N, C-alpha and C positions, 0 to 999 in steps of 0.2 A: 171284564173288557174295562171296566171303569177302574180297576187296579192298574192297568197298562196304561191309560190316559192319565191317572194321577201321577204315575212315575216319570212320564215324559217330561212335564213342567219342572217335576223335582231335579231330574237328571240334567236338564238343560239349564237349569238354575245353578246347580253345582259345578258342571262343567264351565258355565260362564264365570262363576267365581273362582274357580281355580286358574282360568285363561287369565282374568284381571289381577290374579296374584302373581302368576308367572310374569307377566307385563310389568307389574309394578317392582318386581324383582329385577328384570331386565332394564328398568329404567333406573333403579337405584345403582346398578352396576355400570350403566352406560354414562351416567351423569359425571362420575369421578374420572372415567375413561376419556370423555368428551374435555373435561377440564386439563387433564393431563396432555391431551394432544394441544389443546389452546395454548397451553404454558410452552409446550415444546415448539408450537410455530412462532409464538413471541420471542422465544430465545433464538430461532433460527433467524428471524427478520433481524433481530437487535446484532447477531453475529455477522449477517450479510451486510448491514449498514456500517459497522464497525470495520469491516474487511474494505468496503470501498472507500472509507474514509481514510483507513491506514495506507491504501494503495495511493489515494490522492496525495497523502502526506509524503509518500517515498517519491512519487513523481515530482513532486516540487521539490523537496531536498534533492533529488537527483539534477534537478535544472540548475539550482544553486550550486551544486557541487561543479556541475560543467562549466557554469558561468565563473565561478572561482579559479578553476583551472585554464580557462581562456586569459582570464586577466594576469594570472601568474605566468602564464608562458608569454603574454605580451610585454610583462616587466622584465622578464629574463632577456626576451630579444632586444629590449630598448637597452638593457645592460650590456649585451654582447656587442650592439651598436656602437655604444659609447666606448667600450673598450676597444673596439677596432679602430674608430674614429682617433682616439688617443694614440693608438699604437702607429697610426699612419702619420699623425702629427709628430710623434718622436722620430720616426724614420726621417722625416723630412728635416726636422731640426739636425739629426745626426748627419745628413746628408751636407747641410748647410756648413756644420762645423767642420766636417771633411774637407770641404772646398776652402775654408778659410784657412784651416791648419796646414793643407797642402802648399800653399805658397810661402808658408811662414817657416815649414820645415825644409823646403828645398835649398840646396846648396848655392844657387844662384842669388839669393838675397844677402 
């Protein structure tokens, strides 16, 4: 009976050591995995931040493009209005010239 009593603590000690070695092995493999996951998490956060900044830049650039398009449209409309005003002035001058030339070209004078 003393042999069984002596082997139980020895078996318990060897099982405990085996368990600790296994835990040490798990720890050695888990640490690199945790490091890898944390690096991937940092890259994902960085990528997300870069995407948000890119979208903000795109929205800003689109706003500037819209503003430039509106300014260009306004300039075009101003030029068209000026051309229309000039055309009307020319038409009025032609009417005046016609009115002046009619009496001069009539056979009564």
